[in-house]
C-alpha positions, 0 to 999 in steps of 0.5 A, spaced: 669 547 282 674 542 285 670 537 289 676 533 290 677 531 297 683 526 301 680 520 305 685 515 308 690 518 303 686 517 297 684 522 293 677 522 291 673 526 285 668 528 290 666 527 298 660 523 297 661 516 299 656 510 298 656 507 304 655 499 305 648 497 303 645 492 298 646 497 293 653 494 292 651 487 291 651 489 283 656 491 279 652 495 275 650 499 280 657 500 282 658 502 275 652 507 276 655 510 282 661 512 279 658 515 273 653 519 278 660 522 281 660 518 287 667 518 290 668 511 293 664 506 294 664 501 300 661 494 299 656 491 303 658 488 309 661 481 309 658 478 316 663 473 320 658 471 325 653 469 319 658 465 315 661 462 322 654 460 325 652 457 318 658 453 318 657 451 325 650 449 323 652 444 318 658 441 322 652 440 327 647 437 323 651 433 319 654 430 325 647 426 327 647 419 327 647 415 320 639 413 320 637 421 320 643 424 316 640 423 309 634 425 311 637 432 314 641 432 308 636 433 304 634 440 307 641 443 307 645 446 301 652 443 300 658 446 305 661 449 298 654 453 298 656 456 304 663 458 301 660 461 295 657 467 299 664 468 301 668 467 295 662 471 291 664 477 295 672 477 293 670 476 286 666 482 286 672 486 289 676 484 283 670 485 278 669 492 281 677 494 280 676 492 273 670 495 272 671 502 275 676 507 277 674 510 284 676 506 290 673 500 292 672 499 300 671 492 303 666 492 309 668 487 314 663 485 320 667 481 324 666 477 332 673 474 332 680 475 331 681 470 326 675 472 322 677 480 322 684 478 320 683 472 314 677 476 311 681 483 311 687 480 308 682 476 303 680 483 301 687 486 300 688 480 296 682 481 291 684 488 290 680 492 295 683 500 296 681 500 303 677 496 309 672 499 313 671 495 320 664 495 322 665 493 330 658 492 331 658 490 338 653 492 344 657 491 351 650 488 354 655 484 359 654 489 365 660 486 368 664 489 363 668 496 364 668 501 359 676 500 358 675 493 356 670 495 351 675 500 348 680 495 348 676 490 344 676 495 339 683 497 339 685 489 339 681 488 332 684 494 329 691 493 331 691 485 329 688 488 322 693 494 321 699 488 322 697 484 317 695 488 311 698 494 307 691 498 305 688 503 309 683 501 314 677 505 317 674 504 323 666 504 324 665 506 331 659 507 335 658 514 340 657 510 346 664 511 349 664 514 356 669 519 353 669 519 345 674 524 344 679 520 348 677 513 345 678 517 338 684 519 339 687 512 342 684 509 335 687 514 331 694 513 335 693 506 334 693 506 326 686 507 324 687 511 317 679 513 318 674 514 323 667 513 321 661 516 325 657 513 327 655 506 327 647 505 327 645 500 332 638 497 330 635 496 337 629 491 338 622 493 339 616 489 342 610 487 339 605 488 345 600 483 342 604 477 341 609 479 346 615 478 341 621 482 340 621 485 333 627 487 329 626 492 324 630 497 319 628 504 319 632 508 314 636 514 317 633 521 317 636 528 316 635 530 324 640 524 326 646 528 323 646 532 330 651 527 334 656 526 328 656 533 327 658 535 334 664 530 334 666 532 327 666 539 329 670 537 336 675 532 333 677 536 326 684 538 327 686 534 333 687 527 330 690 524 324 685 519 322 680 522 316 673 523 318 667 520 315 660 522 317 655 516 315 648 518 318 642 521 316 645 524 309 638 525 305 641 531 300 646 536 299 644 540 306 647 534 310 653 533 306 654 541 306 654 541 314 658 535 315 664 538 311 663 545 314 664 541 321 670 538 318 669 531 315 673 529 309 667 525 306 660 524 307 657 517 306 650 515 304 645 509 303 638 511 305 637 516 300 639 512 294 635 506 297 629 511 297 631 516 291 635 511 286 643 511 285 642 517 280 640 522 286 648 522 287 648 527 281 643 532 284 646 532 291 653 534 288 650 539 283 646 542 289 653 542 293 656 546 287 651 551 286 651 552 294 659 553 293 659 557 287 654 562 291 658 563 297 665 563 293 668 557 295 672 554 289 674 547 293 671 542 298 678 544 302 676 551 302 670 550 306 672 544 310 672 545 317 670 552 318 664 551 322 669 546 327 670 547 334 677 550 332 675 555 327 668 558 330 668 564 334 664 561 339 668 554 341 664 554 347 657 553 343 660 546 342 659 544 349 654 546 355 653 553 353 649 551 347 645 547 352 644 553 356 642 557 350 638 552 346 633 552 353 633 559 354 631 561 346 626 556 346 619 559 345 612 555 345 
């Protein structure tokens, strides 16, 4: 059974890619991911915001008057310690490239133009096979238009593409007034892949303490519906590779994503819950499913349930909404 696929111009041995998570902070884990059959690994995100905030805090605190300087210094690590985190990231890329044969993709979560470009080039210099730009941006300014938000994504993408030679994926949110049109613009601007979708971790309220609470909930299988919709609509209509990165809990979600038109399915949540060897099971079940339906390769099944391929393409639009309401039974 041929499980290989093409993603951002790279040939992967399987369509299952490990998405950015703490699991990839450890080189031994990356080796296990390759051994288990992962097609590629997206490293944990390097957050420009965190790095720059730490640097700014250092500059502010060490700029205090002479009497308080020594006292404050006791509670702060040296500035070199802040840099260790950045250097360690690029060193991990170098070590991973020496240790495994599968592609290693750097993940950048940035906020400024200089930050995106500087860190992208550093990833390339370290040997990364590609870069995933994680644009974690909530447009909370009510005076900012949709076109301005769209331009922000395009600006980041274009700047990075001008400075690096390796493929660049854009991890996007679904919150555009016309996501299909935005996806077309991102692809035309040079995105080698669109990763759908970024999960925003919205705040919750503690009603006893009246505090804002930030908590992390791992994705669940029913979250695949929105990416599934847009994968099916976009398949065959843009040049960028398509990656699905929400809700993969097992082989079922991988199969559905491939049928919709994804080149790869990305997961981290199910590996955090079940362990890295779970990759074996997902791929084994994918092979069994393919064999039972006489598919000999991923390419044969990819996109056959997309809007371009299904007998009733209107099922992707309002007709699906009407039918769902009509067929619902209490």
